[in-house]
mmJSON file of the N, C-alpha and C atoms, coordinates in Angstrom:
{"data_MODEL":{"atom_site":{
"group_PDB":["ATOM","ATOM","ATOM","ATOM","ATOM","ATOM","ATOM","ATOM","ATOM","ATOM","ATOM","ATOM","ATOM","ATOM","ATOM","ATOM","ATOM","ATOM","ATOM","ATOM","ATOM","ATOM","ATOM","ATOM","ATOM","ATOM","ATOM","ATOM","ATOM","ATOM","ATOM","ATOM","ATOM","ATOM","ATOM","ATOM","ATOM","ATOM","ATOM","ATOM","ATOM","ATOM","ATOM","ATOM","ATOM","ATOM","ATOM","ATOM","ATOM","ATOM","ATOM","ATOM","ATOM","ATOM","ATOM","ATOM","ATOM","ATOM","ATOM","ATOM","ATOM","ATOM","ATOM","ATOM","ATOM","ATOM","ATOM","ATOM","ATOM","ATOM","ATOM","ATOM","ATOM","ATOM","ATOM","ATOM","ATOM","ATOM","ATOM","ATOM","ATOM","ATOM","ATOM","ATOM","ATOM","ATOM","ATOM","ATOM","ATOM","ATOM","ATOM","ATOM","ATOM","ATOM","ATOM","ATOM","ATOM","ATOM","ATOM","ATOM","ATOM","ATOM","ATOM","ATOM","ATOM","ATOM","ATOM","ATOM","ATOM","ATOM","ATOM","ATOM","ATOM","ATOM","ATOM","ATOM","ATOM","ATOM","ATOM","ATOM","ATOM","ATOM","ATOM","ATOM","ATOM","ATOM","ATOM","ATOM","ATOM","ATOM","ATOM","ATOM","ATOM","ATOM","ATOM","ATOM","ATOM","ATOM","ATOM","ATOM","ATOM","ATOM","ATOM","ATOM","ATOM","ATOM","ATOM","ATOM","ATOM","ATOM","ATOM","ATOM","ATOM","ATOM","ATOM","ATOM","ATOM","ATOM","ATOM","ATOM","ATOM","ATOM","ATOM","ATOM","ATOM","ATOM","ATOM","ATOM","ATOM","ATOM","ATOM","ATOM","ATOM","ATOM","ATOM","ATOM","ATOM","ATOM","ATOM","ATOM","ATOM","ATOM","ATOM","ATOM","ATOM","ATOM","ATOM","ATOM","ATOM","ATOM","ATOM","ATOM","ATOM","ATOM","ATOM","ATOM","ATOM","ATOM","ATOM","ATOM","ATOM","ATOM","ATOM","ATOM"],
"id":[1,2,3,4,5,6,7,8,9,10,11,12,13,14,15,16,17,18,19,20,21,22,23,24,25,26,27,28,29,30,31,32,33,34,35,36,37,38,39,40,41,42,43,44,45,46,47,48,49,50,51,52,53,54,55,56,57,58,59,60,61,62,63,64,65,66,67,68,69,70,71,72,73,74,75,76,77,78,79,80,81,82,83,84,85,86,87,88,89,90,91,92,93,94,95,96,97,98,99,100,101,102,103,104,105,106,107,108,109,110,111,112,113,114,115,116,117,118,119,120,121,122,123,124,125,126,127,128,129,130,131,132,133,134,135,136,137,138,139,140,141,142,143,144,145,146,147,148,149,150,151,152,153,154,155,156,157,158,159,160,161,162,163,164,165,166,167,168,169,170,171,172,173,174,175,176,177,178,179,180,181,182,183,184,185,186,187,188,189,190,191,192,193,194,195,196,197,198,199,200,201,202,203,204],
"type_symbol":["N","C","C","N","C","C","N","C","C","N","C","C","N","C","C","N","C","C","N","C","C","N","C","C","N","C","C","N","C","C","N","C","C","N","C","C","N","C","C","N","C","C","N","C","C","N","C","C","N","C","C","N","C","C","N","C","C","N","C","C","N","C","C","N","C","C","N","C","C","N","C","C","N","C","C","N","C","C","N","C","C","N","C","C","N","C","C","N","C","C","N","C","C","N","C","C","N","C","C","N","C","C","N","C","C","N","C","C","N","C","C","N","C","C","N","C","C","N","C","C","N","C","C","N","C","C","N","C","C","N","C","C","N","C","C","N","C","C","N","C","C","N","C","C","N","C","C","N","C","C","N","C","C","N","C","C","N","C","C","N","C","C","N","C","C","N","C","C","N","C","C","N","C","C","N","C","C","N","C","C","N","C","C","N","C","C","N","C","C","N","C","C","N","C","C","N","C","C","N","C","C","N","C","C"],
"label_atom_id":["N","CA","C","N","CA","C","N","CA","C","N","CA","C","N","CA","C","N","CA","C","N","CA","C","N","CA","C","N","CA","C","N","CA","C","N","CA","C","N","CA","C","N","CA","C","N","CA","C","N","CA","C","N","CA","C","N","CA","C","N","CA","C","N","CA","C","N","CA","C","N","CA","C","N","CA","C","N","CA","C","N","CA","C","N","CA","C","N","CA","C","N","CA","C","N","CA","C","N","CA","C","N","CA","C","N","CA","C","N","CA","C","N","CA","C","N","CA","C","N","CA","C","N","CA","C","N","CA","C","N","CA","C","N","CA","C","N","CA","C","N","CA","C","N","CA","C","N","CA","C","N","CA","C","N","CA","C","N","CA","C","N","CA","C","N","CA","C","N","CA","C","N","CA","C","N","CA","C","N","CA","C","N","CA","C","N","CA","C","N","CA","C","N","CA","C","N","CA","C","N","CA","C","N","CA","C","N","CA","C","N","CA","C","N","CA","C","N","CA","C","N","CA","C","N","CA","C","N","CA","C","N","CA","C","N","CA","C"],
"label_alt_id":[null,null,null,null,null,null,null,null,null,null,null,null,null,null,null,null,null,null,null,null,null,null,null,null,null,null,null,null,null,null,null,null,null,null,null,null,null,null,null,null,null,null,null,null,null,null,null,null,null,null,null,null,null,null,null,null,null,null,null,null,null,null,null,null,null,null,null,null,null,null,null,null,null,null,null,null,null,null,null,null,null,null,null,null,null,null,null,null,null,null,null,null,null,null,null,null,null,null,null,null,null,null,null,null,null,null,null,null,null,null,null,null,null,null,null,null,null,null,null,null,null,null,null,null,null,null,null,null,null,null,null,null,null,null,null,null,null,null,null,null,null,null,null,null,null,null,null,null,null,null,null,null,null,null,null,null,null,null,null,null,null,null,null,null,null,null,null,null,null,null,null,null,null,null,null,null,null,null,null,null,null,null,null,null,null,null,null,null,null,null,null,null,null,null,null,null,null,null,null,null,null,null,null,null],
"label_comp_id":["MET","MET","MET","ASP","ASP","ASP","THR","THR","THR","ASN","ASN","ASN","LYS","LYS","LYS","TRP","TRP","TRP","LYS","LYS","LYS","SER","SER","SER","VAL","VAL","VAL","LEU","LEU","LEU","VAL","VAL","VAL","PRO","PRO","PRO","LYS","LYS","LYS","ASP","ASP","ASP","THR","THR","THR","TYR","TYR","TYR","GLU","GLU","GLU","LYS","LYS","LYS","ILE","ILE","ILE","LYS","LYS","LYS","MET","MET","MET","ILE","ILE","ILE","ALA","ALA","ALA","LYS","LYS","LYS","THR","THR","THR","GLU","GLU","GLU","GLY","GLY","GLY","ARG","ARG","ARG","THR","THR","THR","ILE","ILE","ILE","GLY","GLY","GLY","GLY","GLY","GLY","GLN","GLN","GLN","LEU","LEU","LEU","ARG","ARG","ARG","HIS","HIS","HIS","ILE","ILE","ILE","PHE","PHE","PHE","SER","SER","SER","GLN","GLN","GLN","TYR","TYR","TYR","LYS","LYS","LYS","SER","SER","SER","GLU","GLU","GLU","ASP","ASP","ASP","GLN","GLN","GLN","ALA","ALA","ALA","ARG","ARG","ARG","VAL","VAL","VAL","GLU","GLU","GLU","GLU","GLU","GLU","MET","MET","MET","VAL","VAL","VAL","ASP","ASP","ASP","ALA","ALA","ALA","HIS","HIS","HIS","MET","MET","MET","GLU","GLU","GLU","ARG","ARG","ARG","LYS","LYS","LYS","ARG","ARG","ARG","GLN","GLN","GLN","SER","SER","SER","ALA","ALA","ALA","VAL","VAL","VAL","SER","SER","SER","ALA","ALA","ALA","GLU","GLU","GLU"],
"label_asym_id":["A","A","A","A","A","A","A","A","A","A","A","A","A","A","A","A","A","A","A","A","A","A","A","A","A","A","A","A","A","A","A","A","A","A","A","A","A","A","A","A","A","A","A","A","A","A","A","A","A","A","A","A","A","A","A","A","A","A","A","A","A","A","A","A","A","A","A","A","A","A","A","A","A","A","A","A","A","A","A","A","A","A","A","A","A","A","A","A","A","A","A","A","A","A","A","A","A","A","A","A","A","A","A","A","A","A","A","A","A","A","A","A","A","A","A","A","A","A","A","A","A","A","A","A","A","A","A","A","A","A","A","A","A","A","A","A","A","A","A","A","A","A","A","A","A","A","A","A","A","A","A","A","A","A","A","A","A","A","A","A","A","A","A","A","A","A","A","A","A","A","A","A","A","A","A","A","A","A","A","A","A","A","A","A","A","A","A","A","A","A","A","A","A","A","A","A","A","A","A","A","A","A","A","A"],
"label_entity_id":["1","1","1","1","1","1","1","1","1","1","1","1","1","1","1","1","1","1","1","1","1","1","1","1","1","1","1","1","1","1","1","1","1","1","1","1","1","1","1","1","1","1","1","1","1","1","1","1","1","1","1","1","1","1","1","1","1","1","1","1","1","1","1","1","1","1","1","1","1","1","1","1","1","1","1","1","1","1","1","1","1","1","1","1","1","1","1","1","1","1","1","1","1","1","1","1","1","1","1","1","1","1","1","1","1","1","1","1","1","1","1","1","1","1","1","1","1","1","1","1","1","1","1","1","1","1","1","1","1","1","1","1","1","1","1","1","1","1","1","1","1","1","1","1","1","1","1","1","1","1","1","1","1","1","1","1","1","1","1","1","1","1","1","1","1","1","1","1","1","1","1","1","1","1","1","1","1","1","1","1","1","1","1","1","1","1","1","1","1","1","1","1","1","1","1","1","1","1","1","1","1","1","1","1"],
"label_seq_id":[1,1,1,2,2,2,3,3,3,4,4,4,5,5,5,6,6,6,7,7,7,8,8,8,9,9,9,10,10,10,11,11,11,12,12,12,13,13,13,14,14,14,15,15,15,16,16,16,17,17,17,18,18,18,19,19,19,20,20,20,21,21,21,22,22,22,23,23,23,24,24,24,25,25,25,26,26,26,27,27,27,28,28,28,29,29,29,30,30,30,31,31,31,32,32,32,33,33,33,34,34,34,35,35,35,36,36,36,37,37,37,38,38,38,39,39,39,40,40,40,41,41,41,42,42,42,43,43,43,44,44,44,45,45,45,46,46,46,47,47,47,48,48,48,49,49,49,50,50,50,51,51,51,52,52,52,53,53,53,54,54,54,55,55,55,56,56,56,57,57,57,58,58,58,59,59,59,60,60,60,61,61,61,62,62,62,63,63,63,64,64,64,65,65,65,66,66,66,67,67,67,68,68,68],
"pdbx_PDB_ins_code":[null,null,null,null,null,null,null,null,null,null,null,null,null,null,null,null,null,null,null,null,null,null,null,null,null,null,null,null,null,null,null,null,null,null,null,null,null,null,null,null,null,null,null,null,null,null,null,null,null,null,null,null,null,null,null,null,null,null,null,null,null,null,null,null,null,null,null,null,null,null,null,null,null,null,null,null,null,null,null,null,null,null,null,null,null,null,null,null,null,null,null,null,null,null,null,null,null,null,null,null,null,null,null,null,null,null,null,null,null,null,null,null,null,null,null,null,null,null,null,null,null,null,null,null,null,null,null,null,null,null,null,null,null,null,null,null,null,null,null,null,null,null,null,null,null,null,null,null,null,null,null,null,null,null,null,null,null,null,null,null,null,null,null,null,null,null,null,null,null,null,null,null,null,null,null,null,null,null,null,null,null,null,null,null,null,null,null,null,null,null,null,null,null,null,null,null,null,null,null,null,null,null,null,null],
"Cartn_x":[-12.328,-11.347,-10.112,-9.212,-7.949,-6.797,-6.042,-5.242,-4.087,-3.817,-2.521,-2.59,-3.936,-4.241,-4.598,-5.277,-5.943,-5.615,-5.378,-5.452,-6.01,-6.334,-7.358,-6.443,-6.702,-5.759,-6.708,-6.02,-6.665,-6.162,-7.076,-7.053,-8.011,-7.616,-8.635,-9.773,-10.849,-12.194,-12.199,-11.615,-11.639,-10.772,-9.71,-8.99,-9.746,-10.257,-11.177,-12.093,-12.904,-13.914,-13.668,-12.183,-11.742,-11.418,-10.598,-10.511,-11.699,-12.879,-14.012,-14.477,-14.579,-15.106,-14.217,-12.979,-12.161,-12.516,-12.348,-12.68,-13.93,-14.884,-16.445,-16.296,-15.522,-15.652,-14.722,-13.722,-12.825,-13.285,-14.41,-15.192,-14.031,-13.686,-12.936,-13.47,-13.125,-13.44,-12.35,-12.653,-11.73,-10.033,-10.26,-9.038,-8.405,-9.087,-8.531,-7.936,-8.638,-8.255,-6.777,-6.566,-5.606,-4.465,-4.547,-3.664,-3.257,-4.333,-3.65,-2.954,-3.47,-2.387,-0.936,-0.777,0.461,1.166,0.477,0.872,1.851,0.885,1.398,2.67,2.44,3.555,4.885,4.724,5.804,6.53,5.659,6.369,7.053,6.664,7.296,8.731,9.046,10.501,10.906,10.549,10.793,11.908,13.059,14.242,14.356,13.843,13.931,12.66,11.738,10.594,11.164,11.705,12.061,13.365,14.236,15.259,14.561,13.648,13.166,12.459,11.657,10.838,11.796,12.633,13.74,14.462,14.83,15.401,14.671,13.267,12.254,12.193,11.946,11.738,13.033,14.293,15.454,15.699,15.031,15.071,14.093,13.121,11.941,12.592,13.215,13.894,14.806,15.669,16.725,16.166,15.149,14.469,13.865,13.254,12.437,13.428,14.727,15.669,16.376,16.901,17.599,16.386,15.016,13.908,13.827,14.349,14.203,15.256],
"Cartn_y":[-13.299,-12.713,-13.368,-13.798,-14.38,-13.471,-13.217,-12.423,-12.512,-13.773,-13.903,-12.932,-12.906,-12.185,-10.791,-10.523,-9.294,-8.498,-7.161,-6.57,-5.206,-4.882,-3.557,-2.464,-1.318,-0.182,1.159,1.696,2.976,3.956,4.939,6.097,7.339,8.429,9.464,9.4,9.602,9.677,10.668,11.823,12.859,12.101,11.423,10.782,9.646,8.855,7.756,8.287,9.323,9.968,10.637,10.96,11.344,10.268,9.396,8.161,7.394,7.414,6.8,7.656,9.134,9.888,9.683,9.685,9.539,8.108,6.951,5.718,5.445,6.235,6.036,6.745,7.892,8.798,7.948,7.201,6.561,5.294,4.847,3.402,2.266,2.779,1.619,1.419,0.255,-0.256,0.74,0.759,1.597,0.793,-0.453,-1.219,-1.056,-1.081,-0.749,0.349,1.689,3.066,3.08,2.389,2.257,1.523,0.402,-0.138,0.657,1.365,2.418,3.671,4.077,5.337,4.432,3.606,2.912,2.764,1.982,1.915,3.134,4.159,5.506,6.062,6.08,6.511,5.608,4.471,3.294,3.763,4.087,4.301,5.599,6.593,7.833,7.927,7.062,6.826,5.3,4.476,3.042,2.722,3.15,2.59,3.141,4.292,4.864,4.069,3.742,3.069,1.248,0.88,-0.553,-0.577,0.662,0.353,0.714,1.427,1.796,0.308,-0.164,-1.318,-2.682,-2.577,-3.925,-3.629,-2.552,-2.058,-2.322,-2.1,-2.282,-3.737,-4.514,-5.868,-6.43,-6.14,-6.62,-6.65,-5.343,-4.99,-5.789,-5.92,-6.865,-8.227,-8.892,-10.193,-10.345,-9.414,-9.432,-9.56,-8.829,-8.501,-9.779,-10.521,-11.747,-12.941,-12.863,-13.767,-13.794,-12.35,-12.227,-12.333,-12.252,-12.606,-14.009,-14.932,-16.41,-17.023],
"Cartn_z":[6.588,5.532,5.767,4.431,4.333,4.746,6.061,6.141,5.7,5.017,4.027,2.781,2.435,1.109,1.259,2.188,2.491,3.735,3.761,5.141,5.15,6.087,6.578,6.803,6.186,6.653,7.472,8.05,8.836,8.328,7.787,7.268,7.767,8.041,8.54,7.312,7.922,7.372,5.956,6.189,5.098,3.824,4.303,3.202,2.548,3.527,2.831,1.998,2.349,1.572,0.028,0.25,-1.094,-2.027,-1.31,-2.322,-2.621,-1.92,-2.279,-3.434,-3.516,-4.375,-5.724,-5.596,-7.037,-7.461,-6.934,-7.141,-8.005,-7.45,-8.093,-9.258,-9.394,-10.543,-11.697,-11.293,-12.226,-12.414,-11.881,-12.158,-11.432,-10.274,-9.445,-8.108,-7.528,-6.053,-5.424,-4.062,-3.404,-3.345,-3.421,-3.362,-4.597,-5.777,-6.982,-7.023,-6.441,-6.612,-5.782,-4.777,-3.937,-4.517,-5.261,-6.321,-7.287,-7.715,-8.909,-8.22,-7.362,-6.606,-6.213,-5.959,-5.277,-6.934,-7.791,-9.176,-9.699,-9.713,-9.739,-9.32,-8.042,-6.696,-7.344,-7.624,-8.038,-9.118,-10.288,-11.496,-11.541,-10.724,-10.647,-10.132,-9.284,-8.861,-8.459,-9.43,-9.282,-8.478,-8.68,-8.152,-6.363,-6.338,-4.941,-4.024,-4.606,-4.027,-3.481,-4.785,-4.487,-3.472,-3.478,-2.49,-0.939,-0.981,0.403,0.654,0.212,0.407,0.594,-0.28,-0.203,1.356,1.942,3.112,3.977,4.005,5.121,5.32,4.151,4.717,4.972,4.563,4.888,6.608,6.96,8.44,9.176,8.485,9.359,9.66,8.216,8.259,9.332,9.537,10.436,11.628,12.028,13.035,13.689,12.792,13.047,13.282,12.621,12.902,14.454,14.768,16.126,17.219,16.958,17.886,18.252,17.455,17.547,18.504],
"occupancy":[1.0,1.0,1.0,1.0,1.0,1.0,1.0,1.0,1.0,1.0,1.0,1.0,1.0,1.0,1.0,1.0,1.0,1.0,1.0,1.0,1.0,1.0,1.0,1.0,1.0,1.0,1.0,1.0,1.0,1.0,1.0,1.0,1.0,1.0,1.0,1.0,1.0,1.0,1.0,1.0,1.0,1.0,1.0,1.0,1.0,1.0,1.0,1.0,1.0,1.0,1.0,1.0,1.0,1.0,1.0,1.0,1.0,1.0,1.0,1.0,1.0,1.0,1.0,1.0,1.0,1.0,1.0,1.0,1.0,1.0,1.0,1.0,1.0,1.0,1.0,1.0,1.0,1.0,1.0,1.0,1.0,1.0,1.0,1.0,1.0,1.0,1.0,1.0,1.0,1.0,1.0,1.0,1.0,1.0,1.0,1.0,1.0,1.0,1.0,1.0,1.0,1.0,1.0,1.0,1.0,1.0,1.0,1.0,1.0,1.0,1.0,1.0,1.0,1.0,1.0,1.0,1.0,1.0,1.0,1.0,1.0,1.0,1.0,1.0,1.0,1.0,1.0,1.0,1.0,1.0,1.0,1.0,1.0,1.0,1.0,1.0,1.0,1.0,1.0,1.0,1.0,1.0,1.0,1.0,1.0,1.0,1.0,1.0,1.0,1.0,1.0,1.0,1.0,1.0,1.0,1.0,1.0,1.0,1.0,1.0,1.0,1.0,1.0,1.0,1.0,1.0,1.0,1.0,1.0,1.0,1.0,1.0,1.0,1.0,1.0,1.0,1.0,1.0,1.0,1.0,1.0,1.0,1.0,1.0,1.0,1.0,1.0,1.0,1.0,1.0,1.0,1.0,1.0,1.0,1.0,1.0,1.0,1.0,1.0,1.0,1.0,1.0,1.0,1.0],
"B_iso_or_equiv":[0.0,0.0,0.0,0.0,0.0,0.0,0.0,0.0,0.0,0.0,0.0,0.0,0.0,0.0,0.0,0.0,0.0,0.0,0.0,0.0,0.0,0.0,0.0,0.0,0.0,0.0,0.0,0.0,0.0,0.0,0.0,0.0,0.0,0.0,0.0,0.0,0.0,0.0,0.0,0.0,0.0,0.0,0.0,0.0,0.0,0.0,0.0,0.0,0.0,0.0,0.0,0.0,0.0,0.0,0.0,0.0,0.0,0.0,0.0,0.0,0.0,0.0,0.0,0.0,0.0,0.0,0.0,0.0,0.0,0.0,0.0,0.0,0.0,0.0,0.0,0.0,0.0,0.0,0.0,0.0,0.0,0.0,0.0,0.0,0.0,0.0,0.0,0.0,0.0,0.0,0.0,0.0,0.0,0.0,0.0,0.0,0.0,0.0,0.0,0.0,0.0,0.0,0.0,0.0,0.0,0.0,0.0,0.0,0.0,0.0,0.0,0.0,0.0,0.0,0.0,0.0,0.0,0.0,0.0,0.0,0.0,0.0,0.0,0.0,0.0,0.0,0.0,0.0,0.0,0.0,0.0,0.0,0.0,0.0,0.0,0.0,0.0,0.0,0.0,0.0,0.0,0.0,0.0,0.0,0.0,0.0,0.0,0.0,0.0,0.0,0.0,0.0,0.0,0.0,0.0,0.0,0.0,0.0,0.0,0.0,0.0,0.0,0.0,0.0,0.0,0.0,0.0,0.0,0.0,0.0,0.0,0.0,0.0,0.0,0.0,0.0,0.0,0.0,0.0,0.0,0.0,0.0,0.0,0.0,0.0,0.0,0.0,0.0,0.0,0.0,0.0,0.0,0.0,0.0,0.0,0.0,0.0,0.0,0.0,0.0,0.0,0.0,0.0,0.0],
"pdbx_formal_charge":[null,null,null,null,null,null,null,null,null,null,null,null,null,null,null,null,null,null,null,null,null,null,null,null,null,null,null,null,null,null,null,null,null,null,null,null,null,null,null,null,null,null,null,null,null,null,null,null,null,null,null,null,null,null,null,null,null,null,null,null,null,null,null,null,null,null,null,null,null,null,null,null,null,null,null,null,null,null,null,null,null,null,null,null,null,null,null,null,null,null,null,null,null,null,null,null,null,null,null,null,null,null,null,null,null,null,null,null,null,null,null,null,null,null,null,null,null,null,null,null,null,null,null,null,null,null,null,null,null,null,null,null,null,null,null,null,null,null,null,null,null,null,null,null,null,null,null,null,null,null,null,null,null,null,null,null,null,null,null,null,null,null,null,null,null,null,null,null,null,null,null,null,null,null,null,null,null,null,null,null,null,null,null,null,null,null,null,null,null,null,null,null,null,null,null,null,null,null,null,null,null,null,null,null],
"auth_seq_id":[1,1,1,2,2,2,3,3,3,4,4,4,5,5,5,6,6,6,7,7,7,8,8,8,9,9,9,10,10,10,11,11,11,12,12,12,13,13,13,14,14,14,15,15,15,16,16,16,17,17,17,18,18,18,19,19,19,20,20,20,21,21,21,22,22,22,23,23,23,24,24,24,25,25,25,26,26,26,27,27,27,28,28,28,29,29,29,30,30,30,31,31,31,32,32,32,33,33,33,34,34,34,35,35,35,36,36,36,37,37,37,38,38,38,39,39,39,40,40,40,41,41,41,42,42,42,43,43,43,44,44,44,45,45,45,46,46,46,47,47,47,48,48,48,49,49,49,50,50,50,51,51,51,52,52,52,53,53,53,54,54,54,55,55,55,56,56,56,57,57,57,58,58,58,59,59,59,60,60,60,61,61,61,62,62,62,63,63,63,64,64,64,65,65,65,66,66,66,67,67,67,68,68,68],
"auth_comp_id":["MET","MET","MET","ASP","ASP","ASP","THR","THR","THR","ASN","ASN","ASN","LYS","LYS","LYS","TRP","TRP","TRP","LYS","LYS","LYS","SER","SER","SER","VAL","VAL","VAL","LEU","LEU","LEU","VAL","VAL","VAL","PRO","PRO","PRO","LYS","LYS","LYS","ASP","ASP","ASP","THR","THR","THR","TYR","TYR","TYR","GLU","GLU","GLU","LYS","LYS","LYS","ILE","ILE","ILE","LYS","LYS","LYS","MET","MET","MET","ILE","ILE","ILE","ALA","ALA","ALA","LYS","LYS","LYS","THR","THR","THR","GLU","GLU","GLU","GLY","GLY","GLY","ARG","ARG","ARG","THR","THR","THR","ILE","ILE","ILE","GLY","GLY","GLY","GLY","GLY","GLY","GLN","GLN","GLN","LEU","LEU","LEU","ARG","ARG","ARG","HIS","HIS","HIS","ILE","ILE","ILE","PHE","PHE","PHE","SER","SER","SER","GLN","GLN","GLN","TYR","TYR","TYR","LYS","LYS","LYS","SER","SER","SER","GLU","GLU","GLU","ASP","ASP","ASP","GLN","GLN","GLN","ALA","ALA","ALA","ARG","ARG","ARG","VAL","VAL","VAL","GLU","GLU","GLU","GLU","GLU","GLU","MET","MET","MET","VAL","VAL","VAL","ASP","ASP","ASP","ALA","ALA","ALA","HIS","HIS","HIS","MET","MET","MET","GLU","GLU","GLU","ARG","ARG","ARG","LYS","LYS","LYS","ARG","ARG","ARG","GLN","GLN","GLN","SER","SER","SER","ALA","ALA","ALA","VAL","VAL","VAL","SER","SER","SER","ALA","ALA","ALA","GLU","GLU","GLU"],
"auth_asym_id":["A","A","A","A","A","A","A","A","A","A","A","A","A","A","A","A","A","A","A","A","A","A","A","A","A","A","A","A","A","A","A","A","A","A","A","A","A","A","A","A","A","A","A","A","A","A","A","A","A","A","A","A","A","A","A","A","A","A","A","A","A","A","A","A","A","A","A","A","A","A","A","A","A","A","A","A","A","A","A","A","A","A","A","A","A","A","A","A","A","A","A","A","A","A","A","A","A","A","A","A","A","A","A","A","A","A","A","A","A","A","A","A","A","A","A","A","A","A","A","A","A","A","A","A","A","A","A","A","A","A","A","A","A","A","A","A","A","A","A","A","A","A","A","A","A","A","A","A","A","A","A","A","A","A","A","A","A","A","A","A","A","A","A","A","A","A","A","A","A","A","A","A","A","A","A","A","A","A","A","A","A","A","A","A","A","A","A","A","A","A","A","A","A","A","A","A","A","A","A","A","A","A","A","A"],
"auth_atom_id":["N","CA","C","N","CA","C","N","CA","C","N","CA","C","N","CA","C","N","CA","C","N","CA","C","N","CA","C","N","CA","C","N","CA","C","N","CA","C","N","CA","C","N","CA","C","N","CA","C","N","CA","C","N","CA","C","N","CA","C","N","CA","C","N","CA","C","N","CA","C","N","CA","C","N","CA","C","N","CA","C","N","CA","C","N","CA","C","N","CA","C","N","CA","C","N","CA","C","N","CA","C","N","CA","C","N","CA","C","N","CA","C","N","CA","C","N","CA","C","N","CA","C","N","CA","C","N","CA","C","N","CA","C","N","CA","C","N","CA","C","N","CA","C","N","CA","C","N","CA","C","N","CA","C","N","CA","C","N","CA","C","N","CA","C","N","CA","C","N","CA","C","N","CA","C","N","CA","C","N","CA","C","N","CA","C","N","CA","C","N","CA","C","N","CA","C","N","CA","C","N","CA","C","N","CA","C","N","CA","C","N","CA","C","N","CA","C","N","CA","C","N","CA","C","N","CA","C","N","CA","C","N","CA","C","N","CA","C"],
"pdbx_PDB_model_num":[1,1,1,1,1,1,1,1,1,1,1,1,1,1,1,1,1,1,1,1,1,1,1,1,1,1,1,1,1,1,1,1,1,1,1,1,1,1,1,1,1,1,1,1,1,1,1,1,1,1,1,1,1,1,1,1,1,1,1,1,1,1,1,1,1,1,1,1,1,1,1,1,1,1,1,1,1,1,1,1,1,1,1,1,1,1,1,1,1,1,1,1,1,1,1,1,1,1,1,1,1,1,1,1,1,1,1,1,1,1,1,1,1,1,1,1,1,1,1,1,1,1,1,1,1,1,1,1,1,1,1,1,1,1,1,1,1,1,1,1,1,1,1,1,1,1,1,1,1,1,1,1,1,1,1,1,1,1,1,1,1,1,1,1,1,1,1,1,1,1,1,1,1,1,1,1,1,1,1,1,1,1,1,1,1,1,1,1,1,1,1,1,1,1,1,1,1,1,1,1,1,1,1,1]
}}}
């Protein structure tokens, strides 16, 4: 697996089973369902999410720079 393109995630089994069932019902793969859920989440409050993600990425960048 190309780890620059794909990542594994750990979720509780009951959550996985629910996502799997919803994905099957809606005709998506599990990955496709997670993308759909994330897209819906982002569109509900785009500015808040982008600000949170940007701040997190900036902290990671600063941490990496200071570690060098």
